C-alpha positions as CSV (number, residue, x, y, z in Angstrom):
1,X,100.1,90.7,124.6
2,X,99.5,88.2,121.6
3,X,101.7,88.1,118.4
4,X,99.2,89.3,116.1
5,X,98.3,92.2,118.3
6,X,101.9,94.0,118.7
7,X,102.2,97.0,116.7
8,X,105.5,98.1,114.7
9,X,107.9,100.7,116.3
10,X,105.7,103.8,115.4
11,X,106.8,105.4,111.6
12,X,104.4,108.1,109.5
13,X,103.7,107.7,105.8
14,X,102.2,109.5,102.7
15,X,100.8,107.8,99.9
16,X,99.7,110.2,96.9
17,X,98.9,108.9,93.6
18,X,101.7,106.5,92.5
19,X,104.1,107.7,95.3
20,X,105.2,106.3,98.5
21,X,107.3,108.5,100.6
22,X,107.7,106.4,104.3
23,X,109.7,107.3,107.6
24,X,110.4,104.9,110.6
25,X,113.5,104.9,112.7
26,X,115.7,102.1,114.1
27,X,117.8,102.9,117.0
28,X,119.4,106.7,116.4
29,X,118.7,106.3,112.4
30,X,116.0,107.8,110.4
31,X,114.7,105.6,107.5
32,X,113.4,107.3,104.5
33,X,111.9,105.3,101.9
34,X,110.2,107.1,98.6
35,X,109.2,105.1,95.9
36,X,107.6,106.5,92.7
37,X,105.3,103.6,90.2
38,X,106.2,105.2,86.7
39,X,103.0,103.6,84.7
40,X,104.8,104.1,81.5
41,X,108.7,106.1,81.2
42,X,108.0,106.8,77.5
43,X,104.7,108.8,78.6
44,X,104.7,112.2,76.8
45,X,103.2,113.7,79.9
46,X,105.8,115.3,82.1
47,X,106.2,113.8,85.6
48,X,107.4,116.1,88.4
49,X,106.8,114.5,92.5
50,X,108.5,115.9,95.6
51,X,109.8,113.8,97.9
52,X,109.6,113.8,101.8
53,X,110.3,116.8,104.0
54,X,110.5,118.2,107.4
55,X,111.6,116.0,110.2
56,X,112.6,118.5,113.0
57,X,112.4,121.7,110.9
58,X,115.2,120.3,108.6
59,X,114.2,119.8,104.8
60,X,114.7,116.2,103.0
61,X,113.7,116.2,99.7
62,X,113.4,113.8,96.4
63,X,112.4,115.2,93.2
64,X,111.6,113.1,90.0
65,X,111.1,114.3,86.6
66,X,110.0,112.4,83.7
67,X,109.8,113.1,80.0
68,X,109.8,111.0,76.9
69,X,113.3,111.6,76.8
70,X,115.1,111.5,80.4
71,X,114.3,110.8,83.8
72,X,115.6,113.3,85.9
73,X,116.2,113.0,89.5
74,X,117.5,115.2,92.4
75,X,117.9,115.3,96.1
76,X,118.2,117.2,98.6
77,X,119.4,117.2,102.4
78,X,120.6,118.6,105.4
79,X,124.0,118.6,106.8
80,X,123.4,115.2,109.0
81,X,125.1,112.3,108.0
82,X,123.7,110.5,105.4
83,X,123.6,107.4,103.3
84,X,121.5,106.4,99.9
85,X,120.7,104.3,97.4
86,X,118.5,104.7,94.3
87,X,117.0,101.5,91.9
88,X,115.1,100.9,89.1
89,X,113.0,98.2,88.8
90,X,110.1,97.0,86.1
91,X,108.3,94.1,85.3
92,X,111.2,92.4,84.0
93,X,113.2,93.1,87.2
94,X,116.0,95.5,88.3
95,X,117.4,97.7,85.9
96,X,121.2,97.7,85.3
97,X,122.3,101.1,85.0
98,X,126.0,102.4,84.3
99,X,128.1,102.2,87.3
100,X,129.1,106.1,86.9
101,X,125.8,107.5,87.2
102,X,125.4,106.6,91.1
103,X,129.2,106.8,91.6
104,X,129.1,110.6,90.5
105,X,126.0,111.4,93.0
106,X,127.9,110.2,95.9
107,X,130.9,112.0,95.0
108,X,128.8,114.8,94.3
109,X,126.9,114.8,97.3
110,X,130.3,114.3,99.1
111,X,131.8,117.3,97.7
112,X,128.9,119.3,98.3
113,X,128.6,118.3,101.9
114,X,132.3,119.2,102.4
115,X,131.9,122.4,101.2
116,X,129.1,123.3,104.0
117,X,126.0,123.6,101.2
118,X,124.5,120.0,102.3
119,X,124.2,117.2,100.0
120,X,122.6,118.2,97.1
121,X,123.1,116.4,93.9
122,X,121.1,116.0,90.3
123,X,121.5,112.8,87.7
124,X,120.0,112.1,84.9
125,X,119.1,108.8,83.1
126,X,119.4,109.1,79.6
127,X,120.8,107.6,76.4
128,X,121.0,103.9,76.8
129,X,120.1,103.7,79.8
130,X,116.7,105.5,79.5
131,X,116.3,102.9,76.3
132,X,116.2,100.2,78.6
133,X,113.4,101.6,80.3
134,X,111.4,102.8,76.7
135,X,107.9,101.7,76.8
136,X,107.9,100.0,80.1
137,X,106.3,100.7,83.3
138,X,108.3,100.3,86.5
139,X,109.5,101.4,90.1
140,X,112.3,104.0,91.3
141,X,112.9,103.8,95.1
142,X,115.0,105.9,97.0
143,X,116.0,104.5,100.2
144,X,118.3,107.0,102.8
145,X,119.7,106.7,106.2
146,X,119.4,109.7,108.6
147,X,121.9,109.8,111.4
148,X,121.0,111.5,113.9
149,X,121.7,112.1,118.1
150,X,118.6,112.5,118.8
151,X,115.8,110.0,118.3
152,X,112.9,112.0,116.9
153,X,109.2,111.2,118.3
154,X,107.6,110.0,115.4
155,X,103.6,109.9,115.0
156,X,101.9,107.1,115.3
157,X,100.8,106.3,111.5
158,X,99.4,109.3,109.9
159,X,98.7,109.9,106.4
160,X,98.6,113.8,105.1
161,X,95.8,113.0,102.1
162,X,92.5,112.2,102.3
163,X,90.6,110.0,99.9
164,X,91.1,112.1,96.7
165,X,87.6,110.2,95.0
166,X,86.5,113.9,93.6
167,X,90.0,113.2,91.0
168,X,89.1,109.5,90.5
169,X,85.3,110.8,89.3
170,X,87.3,113.8,87.2
171,X,89.5,111.0,85.7
172,X,86.4,108.6,85.0
173,X,84.4,111.1,83.3
174,X,87.1,111.7,80.7
175,X,87.8,107.7,80.3
176,X,84.4,107.4,79.5
177,X,84.1,109.8,76.8
178,X,86.7,107.6,74.7
179,X,83.3,105.0,74.8
180,X,80.2,105.4,72.3
181,X,76.8,106.4,74.0
182,X,74.9,103.4,73.1
183,X,77.9,101.4,74.7
184,X,77.9,103.9,77.7
185,X,74.5,103.0,78.2
186,X,75.4,98.6,78.6
187,X,75.2,97.2,81.5
188,X,77.3,94.0,82.8
189,X,76.6,91.3,85.2
190,X,79.1,89.4,87.1
191,X,77.8,86.6,88.4
192,X,79.3,84.8,91.5
193,X,77.4,81.1,92.2
194,X,74.2,82.4,92.2
195,X,74.5,85.3,93.0
196,X,75.1,88.9,90.3
197,X,75.9,92.5,90.9
198,X,75.5,95.2,88.3
199,X,78.1,97.8,87.0
200,X,78.1,99.9,84.1
201,X,79.7,98.3,81.2
202,X,81.9,101.3,79.8
203,X,83.0,102.1,83.7
204,X,83.9,99.0,84.3
205,X,86.1,98.7,80.8
206,X,87.7,101.7,81.3
207,X,89.4,101.1,85.0
208,X,90.1,97.6,84.5
209,X,91.8,96.1,80.9
210,X,91.6,93.0,81.5
211,X,87.9,93.1,81.6
212,X,88.2,94.9,78.8
213,X,89.5,92.6,76.9
214,X,87.3,89.9,77.8
215,X,84.3,91.7,76.1
216,X,86.8,92.1,72.9
217,X,86.8,88.6,72.8
218,X,84.4,86.6,70.5
219,X,83.0,84.5,73.6
220,X,78.9,83.9,74.1
221,X,78.6,84.7,78.0
222,X,80.2,88.4,77.2
223,X,78.2,88.9,74.1
224,X,75.3,88.9,76.8
225,X,76.4,90.8,79.1
226,X,77.5,88.1,81.7
227,X,80.7,87.2,83.4
228,X,80.8,84.2,85.6
229,X,83.8,85.1,88.3
230,X,84.8,81.8,90.7
231,X,87.5,83.2,92.4
232,X,86.4,85.9,94.7
233,X,83.6,85.8,96.7
234,X,80.6,88.2,96.3
235,X,81.3,90.7,99.1
236,X,84.7,90.8,97.6
237,X,83.2,91.9,94.5
238,X,80.6,94.3,95.5
239,X,83.6,96.4,97.3
240,X,85.5,95.9,94.1
241,X,82.3,97.4,92.0
242,X,81.4,100.1,94.8
243,X,85.1,101.1,94.3
244,X,85.0,101.6,90.6
245,X,81.7,103.7,90.7
246,X,83.0,105.9,93.7
247,X,87.1,105.9,94.2
248,X,86.6,105.2,98.0
249,X,87.4,102.2,99.6
250,X,85.8,101.9,103.2
251,X,87.7,100.5,105.8
252,X,87.8,96.8,106.0
253,X,89.9,93.6,108.1
254,X,93.1,92.4,106.9
255,X,91.9,89.2,105.7
256,X,89.4,91.2,103.6
257,X,92.3,93.5,102.5
258,X,94.4,90.7,100.9
259,X,91.1,89.4,99.3
260,X,90.4,92.9,97.5
261,X,93.8,93.2,97.2
262,X,94.1,89.8,94.8
263,X,91.2,91.3,92.9
264,X,92.9,94.6,91.9
265,X,96.2,93.0,90.6
266,X,94.3,90.1,89.0
267,X,92.2,92.6,86.8
268,X,94.5,95.4,87.2
269,X,92.7,98.0,88.3
270,X,95.8,100.6,89.3
271,X,93.3,103.0,91.4
272,X,92.1,99.9,93.5
273,X,95.9,98.5,93.3
274,X,97.1,101.9,95.2
275,X,94.0,102.4,97.6
276,X,94.6,98.9,98.9
277,X,98.3,99.5,99.6
278,X,97.4,103.0,101.5
279,X,95.2,100.8,103.6
280,X,97.8,98.2,104.0
281,X,100.0,100.9,106.0
282,X,97.6,101.4,108.3
283,X,97.1,98.0,109.1
284,X,100.2,96.4,109.4
285,X,101.8,94.7,112.6
286,X,103.8,92.6,114.1
287,X,101.3,89.4,113.3
288,X,101.5,90.5,109.6
289,X,103.9,92.3,108.2
290,X,105.8,89.1,106.9
291,X,102.7,87.7,105.5
292,X,102.2,91.7,103.2
293,X,106.2,90.8,102.1
294,X,104.9,87.2,100.8
295,X,101.9,89.2,99.1
296,X,103.9,91.5,97.5
297,X,106.5,89.1,96.1
298,X,103.6,87.0,94.9
299,X,102.4,90.1,92.6
300,X,106.1,91.3,92.0
301,X,104.8,94.6,93.6
302,X,107.6,96.6,94.4
303,X,105.5,99.6,95.7
304,X,104.5,97.7,98.5
305,X,107.2,95.4,98.9
306,X,109.3,98.4,99.2
307,X,107.1,99.3,102.1
308,X,106.8,96.1,104.1
309,X,111.2,95.6,103.3
310,X,111.1,99.3,104.9
311,X,109.3,98.6,107.9
312,X,111.0,95.2,108.5
313,X,114.5,96.3,108.3
314,X,113.3,99.3,110.7
315,X,111.9,96.5,113.1
316,X,113.9,93.7,112.8
317,X,115.1,92.9,116.1
318,X,111.7,92.6,117.1
319,X,110.5,90.9,113.7
320,X,113.0,88.1,113.9
321,X,112.2,86.9,117.1
322,X,108.1,85.9,115.8
323,X,107.2,82.6,114.3
324,X,106.2,84.5,111.1
325,X,110.2,85.1,110.6
326,X,111.2,81.8,111.3
327,X,108.5,80.1,108.7
328,X,110.1,83.1,106.3
329,X,113.4,81.8,107.1
330,X,112.5,78.0,106.6
331,X,110.5,78.9,103.1
332,X,112.8,81.6,101.2
333,X,115.6,82.5,103.5
334,X,116.9,84.7,100.6
335,X,113.9,87.1,100.6
336,X,114.0,87.1,104.4
337,X,117.5,88.7,104.8
338,X,117.0,90.5,101.6
339,X,114.3,92.1,104.2
340,X,116.9,92.4,106.9
341,X,119.1,93.8,105.2
342,X,117.2,96.2,103.3
343,X,119.0,99.7,104.3
344,X,122.6,98.1,104.6
345,X,124.2,99.8,101.7
């Protein structure tokens, strides 16, 4: 079997809005990853998210609540031996939290476990620690290793959520109310070479801050509602426009998905970015997992990087024999070793 056709050890995942829950196994250990993307830590809108649940009838949950003054994080698990690690990252890099925050959490987990109550703990990030996150977007990542005597049978890649284009369209409808009727009637011509693709101007600006900023500049082409694009092929642009109008991302091959991911990041189309990550998880194999890792690193995408590192770490004995891994060790050994030990803490 060709290296590019070989599948990683089976795993399951859920991606719902801005949250990834991923479960995979390595020997007799189960690896859980919960990663939350927070658009704005200082948002006045409270956020509450439940984590991954239900391994062999046993509940393991992670809960995150955000309000304008604090980030509240809680963990609960069964009695099985487990290890935890939590990190917070923003666009400026990993945020150093006071050491006693996580120390207190781990001590409480151990105390409750000894009492037979099962590990359960909560912690608040407040005061100077929360101020470090003020007005920032970022990722909160929780990694858990659960030791078990039985290696569970995990399903092939599965997702518990279907395409939620109805939510996307409702959100788009609400955002379009911020524009005048005249603006909402305008059309934009996106040009690639001699080909053009039309899209409603308000739809484009409502979903892409980058395009919205372009039309705010005093440039003649933009006044004429024409934008020339030189680094994206027309098929990719058509898929981008289709997604903006529907919230749906049809299946495509891995290389095309990489190009679409590039477009989503360049034009800051958050919903398309999330859809690309979900599709990446369906298409990860031994032949492309290292490429996914490099892609996430080049765009500082902690959400995708966490998922890639989880799968590499759980399959390191197989991944380390591939030619891509050898190339990564030559080009960026620090990243390679970080991925291989992602669950060593």
